[in-house]
C-alpha positions in Angstrom: 115.9 119.6 126.3 115.7 123.0 125.0 119.3 122.9 124.3 119.0 119.7 122.3 115.8 121.4 120.2 117.9 125.0 119.4 120.9 122.9 118.6 120.2 119.7 116.8 116.3 119.8 116.0 116.1 123.0 114.7 119.0 123.3 112.3 117.6 119.5 110.9 114.7 120.9 110.1 115.9 123.9 108.6 118.1 122.0 106.4 115.1 119.6 105.3 113.3 122.6 104.1 116.1 123.9 101.8 116.9 121.2 100.6 113.3 120.0 99.9 112.7 123.4 97.8 111.8 122.8 94.6 114.6 122.0 92.1 116.9 124.6 90.3 115.0 126.1 86.7 118.1 124.4 85.0 117.3 120.8 86.2 114.8 119.2 84.2 112.2 116.5 85.6 111.3 112.9 83.8 107.5 112.9 84.5 105.5 110.6 85.4 104.5 109.2 82.1 106.7 106.2 82.2 106.0 102.5 80.2 106.1 99.4 81.3 107.0 96.2 79.6 108.4 92.7 79.8 111.2 90.5 77.8 113.1 87.2 78.4 116.1 87.9 80.1 119.2 89.9 78.7 116.4 91.0 75.4 117.2 94.2 73.7 115.0 96.9 73.5 111.2 96.1 73.1 109.1 97.4 70.3 106.0 96.4 71.8 104.2 95.2 74.8 104.3 98.3 76.4 101.8 99.9 79.2 101.3 101.6 82.2 101.3 98.8 84.6 102.7 95.2 84.7 102.6 92.1 86.8 105.7 90.9 88.4 107.5 87.5 87.4 110.6 87.2 88.3 111.8 85.0 85.3 111.7 88.1 82.7 113.2 91.6 83.0 111.4 94.9 83.5 111.6 97.7 81.1 110.9 101.2 81.6 110.7 103.4 78.6 110.4 107.5 79.0 111.3 110.0 75.8 114.3 112.5 76.5 113.4 115.9 76.0 113.2 117.4 72.4 115.8 120.4 73.4 118.5 119.2 75.9 122.2 120.1 76.4 125.1 117.6 75.0 126.4 117.1 78.0 122.7 116.4 80.3 123.6 113.9 82.7 120.6 111.7 84.1 120.5 111.7 88.0 118.8 109.4 90.3 118.5 107.2 93.6 117.3 103.3 92.9 117.2 100.4 95.5 117.5 97.4 92.9 121.1 95.7 92.8 121.6 95.9 89.2 119.9 97.6 86.2 120.9 99.0 82.6 120.5 101.8 80.9 120.2 102.2 77.3 119.9 105.4 74.9 117.7 104.3 71.9 119.1 101.1 71.9 122.5 101.4 73.3 124.1 100.5 76.6 125.3 103.5 78.0 125.3 102.9 81.8 125.1 99.5 84.0 125.1 99.1 87.8 125.9 95.5 89.5 126.0 95.5 93.5 124.0 92.6 95.4 124.2 94.3 98.3 122.5 97.2 96.7 119.4 95.6 97.6 119.2 96.7 100.8 120.0 100.2 100.6 119.8 103.3 97.9 122.4 103.9 95.7 122.8 107.5 93.8 123.6 107.1 90.4 124.8 109.7 88.0 124.4 108.8 84.2 126.3 110.8 81.4 124.3 110.6 78.2 125.7 110.4 74.7 125.9 113.9 72.9 123.0 114.7 70.9 120.8 112.0 73.0 117.7 114.7 72.5 114.5 113.6 71.5 116.1 109.9 71.2 114.1 106.8 74.0 115.3 106.4 77.7 115.2 102.9 78.7 115.8 100.9 82.1 116.4 97.4 81.9 116.2 95.6 86.0 116.7 92.1 85.5 114.5 89.3 87.1 112.5 91.7 88.5 109.7 90.3 90.6 108.5 93.3 92.1 108.3 96.8 91.3 112.0 98.4 91.7 112.0 101.6 93.9 113.4 104.9 92.7 113.9 107.6 95.0 111.4 109.2 92.7 111.6 110.8 88.8 115.0 110.8 87.2 116.4 114.5 86.9 118.5 115.6 83.9 121.1 117.9 84.7 124.0 119.8 83.0 127.4 120.2 84.3 126.9 123.5 85.9 123.7 122.1 87.8 124.7 118.8 89.0 125.2 119.8 92.8 121.4 120.7 92.8 120.6 117.8 90.8 121.7 115.8 93.6 120.9 117.5 96.7 117.0 117.4 94.6 117.4 113.7 94.1 118.3 112.7 97.8 115.6 115.0 99.4 112.6 114.3 96.2 110.9 111.1 98.0 110.8 113.4 101.5 109.3 116.0 99.8 106.5 114.1 97.2 106.3 111.5 99.9 105.8 113.9 103.1 102.0 114.4 102.5 101.5 111.1 102.5 103.7 109.8 105.4 102.2 112.4 107.7 98.9 111.1 106.8 99.6 107.8 107.5 101.4 108.7 110.7 98.0 110.4 111.5 95.8 107.7 110.3 97.5 105.0 112.5 97.7 106.9 115.7 94.1 107.5 115.2 93.4 103.8 114.5 95.4 102.9 117.9 93.7 105.7 119.7 90.2 104.4 118.6 91.3 100.8 119.9 92.9 102.8 123.0 89.5 103.7 123.9 87.7 100.1 123.4 90.6 98.4 125.5 90.0 100.6 128.1 86.0 100.1 128.2 86.0 96.2 127.2 82.3 96.6 126.6 82.8 99.4 124.3 80.4 99.0 121.2 82.2 96.8 118.3 81.9 99.8 115.8 84.9 101.4 117.3 87.3 98.8 117.7 86.5 97.9 114.6 87.3 101.0 113.1 90.3 101.4 115.4 91.6 98.1 113.3 90.8 99.6 110.2 92.2 102.7 110.0 95.7 101.8 112.3 96.0 99.1 109.4 95.0 101.6 106.8 97.2 104.6 107.9 100.2 101.8 108.3 99.9 100.7 104.7 99.9 104.5 103.4 103.4 104.7 105.4 104.3 101.8 103.9 104.3 102.9 100.6 106.6 106.2 101.0 109.9 106.8 101.8 110.4 107.2 105.0 110.3 103.4 106.0 113.5 103.4 103.5 115.4 106.4 105.2 114.8 104.8 108.8 117.0 101.2 107.4 114.0 99.8 105.9 114.8 97.2 103.1 112.2 98.5 100.3 111.0 95.1 99.3 110.3 93.9 103.1 108.1 97.6 103.1 106.7 96.3 99.4 105.9 92.9 101.2 104.3 94.2 104.4 101.9 97.0 102.4 101.0 93.9 100.6 100.0 91.8 103.6 98.2 94.5 104.6 96.4 95.1 101.4 95.2 91.3 101.9 94.4 91.3 105.7 92.6 94.6 106.2 89.2 94.0 104.1 88.6 91.7 106.9 88.1 94.6 109.7 86.7 97.1 106.4 83.9 94.6 105.7 83.3 93.5 109.4 82.8 97.2 110.1 80.0 97.2 107.1 78.2 94.4 108.7 78.0 96.0 112.3 76.9 99.2 110.7 74.3 97.6 108.4 73.6 93.8 109.1 74.3 90.7 107.9 72.6 92.3 104.8 69.8 90.8 101.8 70.1 87.0 102.6 73.3 87.2 105.0 75.1 88.2 101.8 77.2 90.6 104.3 78.3 87.4 106.8 79.4 85.5 103.4 81.4 88.5 102.2 83.1 88.6 105.4 84.0 84.6 105.2 85.4 85.1 101.6 87.9 87.8 102.6 88.9 85.5 105.9 89.3 82.6 103.5 91.2 84.8 100.7 93.4 86.6 103.2 96.3 83.7 104.3 95.3 82.9 100.6 97.0 85.9 99.3 99.9 85.9 102.0 100.5 82.3 100.8 100.8 83.0 97.6 102.9 86.0 97.7 105.6 83.8 100.0 105.3 81.2 97.6 105.8 83.2 94.4 108.5 85.4 96.1 107.0 89.0 95.4 104.4 91.1 96.8 101.0 91.1 94.9 100.8 87.8 93.5 97.1 88.1 93.5 97.0 92.0 93.5 94.5 91.4 90.3 91.7 89.1 92.5 92.2 91.1 95.3 90.8 94.3 93.3 87.8 92.1 91.8 86.8 90.7 95.2 86.6 94.4 96.8 84.9 96.2 93.1 82.4 92.8 94.0 82.3 93.8 97.6 81.4 97.0 96.9 78.6 96.5 94.6 77.1 93.6 97.1 77.3 96.4 100.0 75.4 99.2 97.2 72.7 96.4 96.8 72.0 95.9 100.2 71.5 99.5 100.9 68.8 99.4 97.3 67.2 96.8 99.0 67.2 96.8 102.9 66.0 100.3 102.9 65.3 99.7 107.2 69.4 100.1 107.0 69.0 103.6 106.5 69.9 105.3 109.9 71.2 108.7 110.5 74.8 107.7 111.0 74.4 105.1 108.2 73.5 107.8 105.7 76.7 109.9 106.6 78.8 106.6 106.4 77.8 105.7 102.7 78.0 109.1 102.1 81.6 108.8 102.4 81.7 105.5 101.2 80.6 106.5 98.0 83.4 109.2 97.8 85.6 106.7 98.7 84.2 103.8 96.7 84.4 106.5 93.5 87.9 106.8 94.4 88.8 103.2 95.0 87.1 101.9 92.4 88.8 104.6 89.7 91.9 102.8 91.6 91.3 99.3 90.7 90.6 99.7 87.6 93.2 101.8 86.4 95.6 99.2 88.2 93.9 96.3 86.0 94.3 98.5 82.6 90.4 99.1 82.5 90.8 102.9 82.3 92.8 104.9 80.0 94.9 105.8 83.0 97.6 104.0 84.7 97.8 106.0 87.7 95.1 106.5 90.4 95.0 107.7 94.3 92.5 107.0 96.7 93.7 108.6 99.4 91.7 111.4 99.1 88.1 109.0 99.1 89.8 107.3 102.6 89.8 110.5 104.3 86.2 111.8 103.7 85.3 107.8 104.5 87.4 107.5 107.6 86.1 110.9 109.2 82.5 109.3 108.2 82.9 106.2 109.7 84.5 108.1 112.9 81.5 110.1 113.0 79.2 106.6 112.7 82.0 105.1 115.2 81.7 108.2 117.9 77.7 107.9 117.9 77.5 104.8 118.7 80.2 104.5 121.3 78.6 107.6 122.7 75.0 105.8 122.2 76.5 102.7 124.1 78.2 104.9 127.0 74.9 106.5 127.3 72.7 103.3 127.3 76.0 101.8 129.8 75.3 104.7 132.0 71.7 104.0 132.3 72.6 100.1 133.0 75.1 101.3 135.6 72.3 103.4 137.6 69.3 100.6 137.3 72.3 98.4 139.1 73.0 101.0 141.6 69.6 100.5 142.2 69.2 97.0 142.2 72.4 96.9 144.7 70.8 99.0 147.2 67.5 97.4 147.4 69.1 93.8 147.5 71.9 95.8 150.3 68.2 96.8 152.1 66.6 93.3 152.7 70.0 91.9 153.8 69.6 91.4 158.1 72.5 94.2 159.7 73.4 91.8 162.2 73.6 87.9 163.1 70.9 86.2 165.7 72.2 85.2 169.2 70.8 81.9 170.3 71.8 79.6 172.9 73.6 76.9 171.7 73.7 78.2 167.9 76.7 79.8 166.0 74.9 81.5 163.0 77.2 83.2 160.6 76.9 84.7 156.8 78.4 85.5 153.5 77.2 87.6 150.8 78.7 88.2 147.4 77.3 90.3 144.4 77.6 89.8 141.3 78.8 92.2 139.1 75.1 92.9 137.4 73.3 91.9 140.5 72.0 88.5 141.0 68.6 88.5 143.2 70.3 86.2 146.4 68.7 86.6 149.9 68.7 85.4 153.6 67.1 86.3 156.4 66.7 85.1 159.7 62.7 85.0 161.5 61.3 85.0 164.7 64.9 84.8 166.9 64.1 84.3 170.5 66.5 82.7 173.0 66.3 79.1 171.5 64.6 78.9 168.9 65.3 80.9 164.9 64.1 80.5 161.3 66.6 81.4 158.7 65.1 81.4 155.1 68.2 81.5 152.1 66.3 81.9 148.6 67.6 82.7 145.0 65.1 84.4 142.6 65.9 84.0 138.9 67.5 86.5 136.6 69.5 89.4 137.4 69.3 93.1 137.6 66.6 95.4 138.8 63.7 92.9 137.9 65.9 90.3 140.3 65.9 92.6 143.0 63.0 93.6 143.4 61.5 90.1 143.4 63.8 89.3 145.9 62.8 92.5 147.9 59.0 91.0 147.5 59.7 87.6 148.4 61.5 89.5 151.9 58.4 91.6 152.4 56.2 88.3 151.7 58.4 86.0 154.0 58.5 89.3 157.3 54.6 89.1 157.0 54.2 85.0 157.4 56.6 85.3 160.5 53.5 83.7 162.2 54.9 80.5 160.2 58.1 80.5 161.1 58.1 77.1 163.3 55.9 75.2 161.0 58.5 75.3 157.7 56.0 73.5 155.0 53.4 76.0 155.6 55.7 79.1 155.5 56.3 78.5 152.0 53.1 77.0 151.3 52.0 80.6 152.0 54.4 82.4 150.6 54.1 79.9 147.4 50.7 81.3 146.8 51.4 85.1 147.6 54.0 85.1 144.8 52.2 83.1 142.1 49.2 85.9 142.8 51.8 89.2 142.3 54.5 87.2 139.5 53.5 87.7 136.5 57.0 86.7 135.5 59.8 85.1 137.7 60.3 83.0 140.2 62.8 82.0 142.8 64.1 78.8 145.0 64.6 78.7 148.5 65.4 76.5 151.6 63.6 76.9 155.3 65.2 75.8 158.1 63.4 75.9 161.9 66.1 75.6 164.6 64.6 74.6 168.3 68.5 74.5 170.2 66.7 73.8 173.5 65.5 70.4 171.6 68.4 70.4 169.5 66.3 69.7 166.3 66.1 71.4 163.1 63.1 71.4 160.7 63.6 71.8 156.5 61.6 72.7 154.2 62.8 73.3 150.3 61.3 74.8 147.3 63.4 74.0 144.5 67.0 74.5 145.9 70.0 73.2 147.1 68.9 70.9 150.1 71.4 72.0 152.4 74.1 70.1 154.3 74.1 68.5 157.7 78.1 67.7 158.3 78.8 65.6 160.8 82.3 64.8 161.2 83.7 63.4 157.9 79.8 63.0 156.6 77.3 64.7 154.3 73.5 64.8 154.9 71.1 66.9 152.4 68.6 67.9 154.5 64.6 68.2 153.7 62.2 67.1 150.5 62.2 68.1 147.3 59.6 70.4 146.3 58.4 72.6 143.8 60.1 75.9 143.5 57.9 79.3 144.5 56.0 81.7 142.2 55.4 79.3 139.5 52.8 76.8 140.4 49.6 78.1 143.0 48.1 75.3 144.0 51.6 73.5 144.7 52.6 71.8 147.9 55.0 71.8 150.3 56.7 69.3 153.0 59.3 69.3 155.6 61.4 66.8 157.8 63.3 67.1 161.6 66.2 66.3 162.1 68.4 65.4 165.8 70.8 67.8 165.6 74.9 66.9 168.3 77.4 69.6 169.0 79.6 69.9 166.3 77.0 69.6 164.3 77.8 72.1 160.7 74.4 73.5 158.6 75.4 74.6 155.4 72.6 76.4 153.7 73.5 77.8 150.1 72.7 79.2 146.9 73.5 77.8 143.2 75.9 80.4 142.6 78.6 78.3 144.2 78.4 75.3 142.9 77.7 77.1 139.8 80.8 79.3 139.6 82.9 78.9 136.5 87.2 79.4 136.1 88.9 80.7 133.0 88.7 76.9 131.8 84.7 77.3 132.1 84.8 74.3 134.8 82.2 74.3 137.8 83.4 74.9 141.2 81.0 71.7 141.7 79.4 70.2 145.0 82.3 67.4 145.3 84.7 70.9 145.3 82.1 72.4 147.4 82.1 70.3 150.4 85.9 69.4 150.3 86.2 72.8 150.7 83.2 73.0 153.6 84.6 70.0 155.3 88.8 71.9 155.8 87.6 75.0 156.4 85.9 76.7 159.6 84.0 80.1 158.4 81.9 81.5 155.5 84.6 83.8 154.2 87.0 81.0 153.8 84.2 79.0 151.7 83.7 81.9 149.7 87.1 83.4 149.0 88.2 80.0 148.1 85.1 79.8 145.4 86.2 83.6 144.7 89.7 82.3 144.3 88.5 79.8 141.9 86.2 81.9 139.9 88.9 84.2 139.2 87.7 88.0 138.0 83.9 87.5 137.8 82.1 87.2 134.1 78.8 89.5 133.4 76.2 86.5 133.8 78.0 85.2 137.1 75.7 84.8 139.6 75.7 85.7 143.6 77.3 83.7 146.3 75.5 83.3 149.5 76.4 81.0 152.5 74.6 80.7 155.4 76.9 78.7 158.3 75.1 77.5 161.8 77.0 75.3 164.2 75.5 73.7 166.8 77.2 73.9 170.3 75.8 72.8 173.9 73.0 74.5 175.0 
């Protein structure tokens, strides 16, 4: 690698530095004061209609005009590079150079035009036939003599890179900054949208800046392709720009910013389609400029009307936006011909605006990360609470085999299960589901666990236990509620008594048949005077009882399809363990979403006493 850098890279860099030096003093540059006009095909140089900017039209010829210096040698030559297949050079009305090569549409060509003697002070014209798009010249043409021709050739060859190097590096830097912002935003899927929109806006803007330099041509791209790609970005970039504005300011006065985004979402494909139909770039350039100016005025009105929008980061953004707006307005008005000057740049204003946006996006991202860290700590606490209330082991009861599986949601819900008054031949099984997620749900689940344990004396009477539990929770809970099912097993008598409280009823699986156990009753904690009833069922060896929470039935896959009761019963019928059942649900659900629920399953198999 070091050898390559020393023998290849460094010589190239030195050559570029040497070649990009200013042209020798005896080489004259034709400056930026070119005027433009359009005429019917094959016309002579027009006497009127000249301006600093004209729209493209492939049905006409495009003319350039520039006065030659008042003092110049008789052996003067104009040296230029062009990215066009045909053009004619005139001195006054006399054609002095003609170029016609259809293949030159895909490459830069070098041209040396010998000017007639005594051309000093006369008018130089360049006619480009059927120019639908602005042709590309590799920098301003140079005037040289026979003795300075070699220096002029070197200067013309490297002039685009000398002139555009700063713009190209700036565009690349902005694009890389946008990519980094998008990468950070992608790594944090729940990151603030401001950073993601800032990334798209900066990436598109930087790419457009780079496309408008000579470097894509040096890499082999067609000039017309670069122009059209930059035009497409010009139409599209308005969408993330104004979405970012809305993210910082809200919907605005009477939803004006929301409507602003809709306008640009509709306009972008229209602009792209118009360019394709017209066969030239920026066919709706004037409309785009008008819309951008109108949008800027709407934002300004919102800032004046809605004083509540002035957060600290928005103040910084507004300062940068005002700088960018001034540069952008100057550029748009100049290109519309409203201002007396013909060319203007908005890049310095965008740099200030990008810095302000970067500050605001960073502040909001850091704030969001702090909030997420606090939420993560809260969820960790909730998980610890939830894990602490689950029984550490399964009960051992003669004639019964009890197994359970619990899979917490990513945001922590409020599922719980417990075993009461476990004896040699009897045990109570409680399964509950608290409404909501996070620490509040975990705390209510913990409260319910304590309340259930405190009513253990009623373990053999499911209806009475749920009634006492409801009175306790209705008294202590200001918000929230839970559903539950409670089963009391008497293995000696092979009997189970079941009471429900707004919960999915347990299933008795006997062969291929399913029986829902327990009468329906109100949920717990909402109605203090609610009453609860129970039902008893005879059991036989080989029976299986399945108690579960609704997170299993309501699990959704990527197509938003619910797992459902029928699929759940089919999995229970085919699988012998809670692990297999839960694994099937998890496989169906895939990666859990933020609003996914806990999965809880308790299976009791009846064997010989």
